[in-house]
C-alpha positions in Angstrom: 188.7 132.8 -25.2 190.9 133.3 -22.2 189.4 133.9 -19.1 186.4 132.5 -19.4 184.6 129.5 -17.0 184.5 126.8 -19.5 184.6 124.0 -17.0 182.2 120.7 -18.0 182.5 121.7 -21.4 182.7 119.3 -24.3 185.4 119.9 -26.8 186.0 116.1 -27.8 187.5 115.6 -31.1 188.1 120.0 -31.5 190.6 121.5 -33.6 192.0 123.9 -30.7 195.1 124.3 -32.7 196.4 127.7 -31.2 193.6 129.2 -29.4 194.3 131.3 -26.4 193.0 129.4 -23.4 195.1 131.0 -20.6 193.9 131.2 -17.5 190.6 129.4 -18.6 188.6 127.1 -16.1 188.3 123.6 -18.1 187.7 121.8 -15.2 186.1 119.1 -15.7 186.4 119.3 -19.2 185.6 116.6 -22.2 188.6 117.0 -24.9 188.6 113.4 -26.1 191.1 113.5 -28.8 190.8 117.3 -29.1 193.5 119.0 -31.2 195.6 121.8 -29.1 199.1 121.7 -31.1 200.6 124.7 -30.2 197.2 125.8 -27.9 198.1 128.2 -25.0 196.7 127.2 -21.7 199.3 128.8 -19.3 197.3 128.9 -15.8 194.7 127.1 -17.0 192.5 124.8 -14.7 191.9 122.0 -16.2 191.8 119.4 -12.8 190.0 116.4 -13.7 190.1 117.5 -17.6 189.4 114.8 -19.4 192.7 114.2 -22.3 192.8 111.0 -23.2 194.4 111.0 -26.7 194.7 114.5 -27.0 197.2 115.9 -29.4 199.2 118.3 -27.1 202.5 118.9 -28.7 204.1 122.1 -28.0 201.1 123.0 -25.9 202.4 125.8 -23.5 200.6 124.6 -19.9 203.0 126.4 -17.5 201.6 126.7 -14.0 198.8 125.1 -15.2 196.4 122.9 -12.8 196.4 119.4 -14.1 195.7 117.8 -11.1 193.5 114.3 -11.2 193.3 114.8 -15.1 193.4 112.0 -17.7 196.2 112.2 -20.1 196.4 108.3 -21.2 198.0 108.3 -24.2 198.1 111.7 -24.9 200.7 113.4 -27.1 202.6 116.4 -25.5 205.5 116.2 -27.6 207.8 119.5 -26.5 205.0 120.7 -24.2 205.8 123.4 -21.7 204.3 122.0 -18.4 207.0 123.6 -16.1 205.4 124.7 -12.3 202.5 122.9 -13.0 199.7 120.7 -10.8 200.0 116.8 -12.1 199.0 115.6 -8.7 197.1 112.5 -8.9 197.1 112.6 -12.7 197.6 109.8 -14.8 199.9 110.2 -17.8 200.3 106.6 -18.6 201.2 105.8 -22.5 201.1 109.3 -22.7 204.6 110.9 -25.2 206.2 113.8 -23.2 209.2 113.8 -25.2 211.2 116.5 -24.7 208.7 118.4 -22.6 209.8 120.7 -19.8 208.3 119.5 -16.6 210.9 121.6 -14.3 209.3 122.2 -11.0 206.2 120.6 -11.4 204.5 118.3 -8.8 203.4 115.3 -10.1 202.5 113.7 -6.2 201.1 110.0 -6.5 200.9 110.6 -10.3 200.4 107.8 -12.9 203.1 107.8 -15.0 203.4 104.2 -16.6 205.1 103.3 -19.6 205.0 106.8 -20.5 207.7 108.4 -22.9 209.8 111.2 -21.0 212.9 110.8 -22.9 215.0 113.8 -23.3 212.5 115.4 -21.1 213.2 118.2 -18.1 212.4 117.6 -14.7 214.8 119.8 -12.8 213.5 120.0 -9.1 209.9 118.2 -9.9 208.2 116.4 -7.6 207.1 112.7 -7.7 207.0 111.4 -4.6 204.8 108.1 -4.7 204.6 108.4 -8.5 204.0 105.3 -10.2 206.6 105.0 -13.3 206.5 101.4 -14.1 208.7 101.0 -17.2 208.8 104.7 -18.1 210.8 105.3 -20.8 213.5 108.5 -19.4 217.0 108.0 -21.5 218.4 111.4 -21.6 216.0 113.1 -19.0 217.5 115.1 -16.4 216.0 114.9 -13.2 218.1 116.9 -11.0 217.3 117.9 -7.6 214.2 115.8 -8.3 212.3 114.3 -5.7 211.4 110.2 -6.3 211.3 109.8 -2.5 208.7 106.2 -2.3 208.6 106.4 -6.6 207.8 103.2 -8.3 210.6 103.0 -11.1 210.7 99.3 -11.5 212.1 98.6 -15.0 212.1 102.0 -16.4 214.8 103.1 -18.8 217.2 105.5 -17.5 219.8 104.9 -19.5 222.4 108.7 -20.1 219.6 110.2 -17.5 220.9 112.8 -15.1 219.8 112.2 -11.6 222.1 114.2 -9.4 221.2 115.4 -6.1 217.6 113.7 -6.3 215.8 112.5 -3.6 215.4 108.6 -3.8 214.5 107.5 -0.1 212.6 104.4 -0.4 212.3 104.7 -4.6 211.8 101.5 -6.3 214.9 101.3 -9.2 214.5 97.5 -9.3 215.4 96.0 -12.6 215.8 99.7 -13.9 218.7 100.8 -16.6 220.6 102.8 -15.4 223.2 103.1 -17.9 225.5 105.8 -18.3 223.4 107.5 -15.7 224.6 110.4 -13.1 224.1 110.0 -9.6 226.2 112.4 -8.4 225.4 113.2 -4.7 222.5 111.1 -4.4 221.8 108.5 -1.5 220.7 105.0 -2.5 221.1 103.5 0.4 217.1 102.9 0.7 216.5 102.9 -2.9 215.4 99.2 -4.0 218.3 98.5 -6.3 217.5 94.6 -7.5 218.8 93.8 -10.7 220.0 97.3 -11.3 223.5 97.4 -12.8 225.6 100.3 -11.6 229.1 99.4 -12.9 228.8 102.1 -15.8 226.8 104.9 -14.1 228.4 107.9 -12.7 228.2 107.5 -9.1 230.4 110.5 -7.7 229.9 111.0 -3.8 226.8 108.5 -3.9 225.7 106.6 -1.0 225.2 102.7 -2.3 224.4 100.0 0.3 221.0 98.7 -1.2 220.8 95.2 -2.1 220.6 93.5 -5.3 222.4 96.2 -6.9 225.6 95.1 -9.0 228.6 97.4 -8.9 
């Protein structure tokens, strides 16, 4: 079914495991509870699609358009979502453990309470993203742009944020134990209640009030 127009189609609850949807237009499609395990959706158009509670383990979404998509409670464990457009998407309570989101754009996405443990987010754009209480333990966010993002209460234990941009980032009450923050400017970030004593902060600029050094 690759390279066809299925915009607005209703696939709710449908088993689509292993189906090839690369380059397919699924914009606005209803995929609530659909089974898309291992499905190829490379460069597919899924903007404004409803993927609430869809099962998408190991799905391939490389360079897909997921802007403004509803991915609430979606299981994307181990999925490939690199270089994807997730601008304005809602991924709250989704499971993206071990997913690859390298170079993806999550500008102003809602990612509250999401599981991103062990995920790859190198060079990802998360400007203005809402990531309250997100689980990012052991995640790699090197060179990621987290300007103005809300990471309050997030679990960043043992995460790597080397060379990340954290201008205006809200990290209040985040867990940064054993995190790597090399070559990072935290002077304009909110660090109220943050413990940095156990973090790796080589060449890091820290002037924010409230941080425990």
